[in-house]
C-alpha positions in Angstrom: 3.6 7.1 23.5 1.6 6.3 20.4 -2.2 6.2 20.6 -4.1 3.1 19.7 -3.7 2.2 16.0 -7.0 2.6 14.2 -8.4 -0.1 12.0 -11.1 -0.1 9.3 -13.6 -2.9 8.6 -13.4 -3.9 4.9 -16.4 -4.9 2.9 -15.3 -8.6 3.3 -15.8 -8.2 7.1 -12.1 -8.3 8.0 -10.3 -5.4 9.7 -7.3 -3.7 8.1 -4.9 -1.6 10.3 -4.9 2.0 9.1 -1.1 2.1 9.0 1.1 -0.7 7.5 4.8 -1.1 6.9 5.7 -0.7 3.3 8.7 -2.8 2.1 9.5 -1.7 -1.4 13.0 -0.6 -2.2 15.0 -0.4 -5.4 18.1 -1.4 -3.6 18.6 -3.1 -0.2 21.3 -5.0 1.5 20.8 -8.7 2.4 18.8 -8.9 5.6 17.6 -5.3 5.4 14.0 -6.2 4.7 13.9 -8.8 7.4 15.4 -6.4 9.9 12.9 -3.6 9.0 9.9 -5.9 9.4 11.2 -7.3 12.7 11.7 -3.7 14.0 8.2 -2.9 12.7 6.5 -5.7 14.5 8.4 -4.9 17.7 7.2 -1.3 17.4 3.6 -2.3 17.0 2.9 -2.6 13.2 0.4 -5.4 12.5 0.0 -4.7 8.8 2.9 -5.7 6.6 2.8 -4.9 2.8 4.9 -6.7 0.2 4.7 -8.0 -3.4 6.1 -10.7 -5.5 7.9 -8.2 -7.6 9.7 -6.7 -4.6 11.8 -9.9 -4.4 11.7 -9.7 -0.6 8.9 -12.1 0.4 11.5 -14.6 1.8 13.0 -12.0 4.1 9.5 -10.6 5.1 8.4 -14.2 5.8 11.6 -14.9 7.9 10.8 -11.8 10.0 7.2 -12.8 10.6 8.3 -16.4 11.5 10.9 -15.0 13.9 8.5 -12.8 15.7 5.8 -15.5 16.0 8.4 -18.0 17.3 9.5 -15.4 19.9 5.9 -15.0 21.0 5.8 -11.3 20.1 2.8 -11.9 17.9 0.5 -14.7 16.6 -0.3 -15.1 13.0 -3.9 -14.0 13.8 -2.5 -10.6 15.0 -1.0 -9.8 11.7 -2.5 -8.5 8.4 -0.2 -9.5 5.6 -0.6 -8.1 2.0 1.1 -9.3 -1.1 0.5 -8.7 -4.8 0.1 -10.6 -8.1 2.6 -9.5 -10.7 1.7 -8.6 -14.2 3.2 -11.8 -15.8 0.6 -14.0 -14.0 -2.7 -12.4 -15.2 -4.1 -15.4 -17.0 -6.9 -16.9 -14.8 -5.1 -20.2 -14.4 -1.8 -18.5 -13.3 -3.2 -16.6 -10.4 -3.4 -19.4 -7.8 0.1 -20.8 -8.7 1.5 -17.3 -8.4 -0.2 -16.9 -5.0 1.0 -20.3 -3.8 4.6 -19.3 -4.8 4.2 -16.1 -2.7 2.9 -18.1 0.2 5.8 -20.5 0.0 8.3 -17.7 0.1 6.4 -16.0 3.0 6.1 -19.4 4.8 2.4 -18.7 5.3 -0.7 -20.7 4.8 -2.7 -17.7 3.7 -2.4 -13.9 3.2 -5.0 -11.5 4.5 -5.0 -9.4 1.3 -4.0 -10.2 -2.2 -3.9 -7.4 -4.8 -3.7 -7.3 -8.6 -0.6 -5.1 -8.6 -1.3 -3.3 -11.9 -4.2 -3.6 -14.4 -1.7 -4.2 -17.2 -0.5 -7.7 -18.2 3.0 -8.4 -19.5 5.1 -11.5 -20.2 8.7 -12.1 -18.9 10.0 -10.0 -21.8 7.9 -7.0 -20.8 5.6 -7.4 -23.9 1.9 -6.6 -23.6 -0.2 -9.8 -23.1 -3.5 -7.8 -23.4 -5.2 -10.1 -20.8 -8.4 -8.7 -19.5 -8.2 -7.9 -15.8 -11.8 -9.3 -15.4 -10.3 -12.7 -16.3 -7.5 -12.1 -13.8 -10.2 -11.3 -11.2 -11.8 -14.7 -11.7 -8.5 -16.3 -10.6 -8.4 -14.0 -7.6 -12.0 -15.1 -6.6 -10.9 -18.7 -6.9 -8.1 -18.1 -4.5 -10.6 -16.8 -1.9 -12.7 -20.0 -2.4 -9.5 -22.1 -1.9 -8.8 -20.4 1.5 -5.5 -19.0 0.3 -6.5 -15.4 0.9 -9.1 -13.7 3.2 -9.7 -10.6 1.1 -8.9 -9.5 -2.5 -8.4 -6.1 -4.1 -6.5 -4.1 -6.7 -3.7 -1.6 -7.0 -3.2 1.3 -9.5 -6.7 0.9 -10.9 -8.5 4.1 -12.2 -12.2 4.9 -11.9 -13.2 3.4 -15.3 -11.3 0.1 -14.5 -12.9 -0.1 -11.0 -16.4 0.4 -12.5 -15.9 -2.3 -15.0 -14.5 -4.7 -12.4 -17.4 -4.0 -10.0 -19.9 -4.8 -12.8 -18.3 -8.2 -13.4 -17.1 -9.3 -9.9 -18.8 -11.9 -7.8 -16.5 -11.0 -4.8 -16.1 -7.2 -4.8 -12.6 -5.7 -4.4 -12.1 -4.4 -0.8 -9.1 -2.2 -1.5 -7.5 0.0 -4.2 -3.9 0.7 -3.3 -2.6 3.7 -5.2 -0.3 6.7 -4.8 -1.9 9.3 -2.4 0.1 12.0 -0.6 0.1 15.8 0.0 1.6 16.5 -3.5 -0.9 14.1 -5.2 -4.1 14.3 -3.1 -6.3 12.2 -5.5 -9.5 13.5 -3.9 -11.7 12.3 -6.8 -10.4 8.7 -6.9 -10.4 8.5 -3.1 -14.1 9.6 -2.9 -15.0 7.3 -5.8 -13.5 4.3 -3.9 -15.2 5.2 -0.6 -18.6 5.5 -2.2 -18.3 2.0 -3.4 -17.0 0.5 -0.1 -13.5 0.2 -1.5 -10.8 1.2 1.0 -8.2 3.6 -0.4 -4.7 2.6 0.7 -1.8 5.0 0.0 1.6 4.0 -1.1 4.3 6.6 -1.3 2.3 8.5 1.3 5.0 11.2 1.8 5.2 12.1 -1.9 8.9 12.4 -2.1 9.7 14.3 -5.3 11.3 12.3 -8.0 14.6 13.4 -9.5 13.3 12.1 -12.8 10.9 15.1 -12.9 13.2 18.1 -12.6 10.3 20.6 -12.9 9.2 19.5 -9.5 12.6 19.6 -7.7 12.5 22.2 -4.9 8.7 22.0 -4.6 8.7 19.3 -2.0 6.6 21.2 0.5 6.7 18.3 3.0 10.4 19.0 3.5 10.5 22.8 3.0 7.2 24.6 3.8 7.5 26.8 7.0 3.7 26.4 7.7 4.1 22.7 7.9 7.1 23.2 10.2 4.9 25.3 12.5 2.2 22.6 12.6 4.9 19.9 13.4 6.3 22.1 16.2 2.9 22.6 17.7 2.2 18.9 18.0 5.8 18.0 18.8 5.8 15.8 15.7 7.9 15.5 12.5 6.8 16.8 9.1 6.4 13.2 8.0 4.1 12.5 10.9 1.9 15.4 10.0 1.7 14.3 6.4 0.7 10.7 7.5 -1.8 12.1 10.0 -3.4 14.2 7.2 -4.1 11.0 5.2 -5.4 9.1 8.2 -7.9 11.9 8.9 -9.1 11.7 5.3 -9.9 8.0 5.9 -7.0 6.7 3.9 -4.8 3.9 5.1 -1.0 4.5 4.8 2.0 2.4 4.0 5.1 4.4 5.0 8.4 2.6 4.5 11.8 3.0 6.2 14.9 0.9 7.0 15.7 3.1 10.0 14.5 1.9 13.3 13.8 5.3 14.8 11.8 6.4 11.7 9.8 3.1 11.6 8.8 3.8 15.2 8.1 7.5 14.5 5.8 6.8 11.5 3.6 4.7 13.8 3.2 7.4 16.3 0.4 9.4 14.6 -2.7 8.4 16.6 -2.4 10.6 19.6 -3.2 14.0 18.0 -5.6 15.5 15.5 -5.2 18.2 12.9 -7.7 21.0 12.8 -9.7 21.7 9.6 -7.4 24.7 8.9 -4.3 22.6 9.3 -5.8 19.9 7.0 -6.4 22.6 4.4 -2.8 23.7 4.6 -1.5 20.2 3.9 -4.1 19.7 1.2 -2.8 22.9 -0.5 0.5 21.2 -1.4 -1.1 19.3 -4.2 0.7 19.7 -7.5 -0.6 16.5 -9.1 3.0 15.1 -9.1 3.1 11.3 -9.5 6.2 9.7 -8.0 5.3 6.3 -9.5 4.1 7.0 -13.1 4.5 3.4 -14.3 5.9 4.7 -17.6 7.2 1.3 -18.5 3.6 0.3 -19.1 2.4 3.5 -20.8 1.9 1.8 -24.3 0.2 -1.3 -22.8 -3.5 -2.1 -22.8 -5.1 -0.9 -19.5 -2.4 1.6 -18.6 -4.2 3.4 -15.8 -2.8 6.9 -15.9 
């Protein structure tokens, strides 16, 4: 039986569950996103993460509507996150983009809206060179219109966060970026925490990318015997140990899966605690490997890596 899901109070005053269901996939069959979110809500997930560029907001919205209609949850029980894509960074484009997302999700508001990347591009992928401070003004206007409860960013580095904080009226509550045992990101995590910005981890299991052959075979989460021993001790999977490691660092996690048993398994990480020594073992797997390097934007203004 899973322990009670922890939550964290954001600087906006709202609470975010420390584990959410990630919904990104390069390929998925029709209905797969809806089914995963329905399974997730049934299992106890209350934080659902999507984005306009995932092209799945309709299915995510259907799943949410179905579970509300069935009386499994109320809208107030859920924390729904979506994200502004790079082609809508002009200040006047933010609210229309959010309204389009809300229409697809069949919701009146989202709990968290994020600038997905600090870079801005047009539909052709060309650099628009729009200042993310301008984009942020549009995000703040969305809060004032009641379309979103809290606003934040994703894939921002320290320098970009500093500049945003200097110019923001409403401070970003979250920075969602890649954090996992093979990309521990201690410096950026600590930077965010000191400024009351919640670090939220996507790709929290750090699966090694085939695009980086130099890292193949170094996926310690799958192969390291010490991690296997820790998993055996707590009667957990290796993935559950990796997720628990991040939770104990005060990082919210967004594991994704389209397998019912794994969706349930990933949630079951609140009934045990890793020792300092075990935390150090998982921490030692860092090889600064980025699974999501965003190389499509590497020549653009504000590329964060």
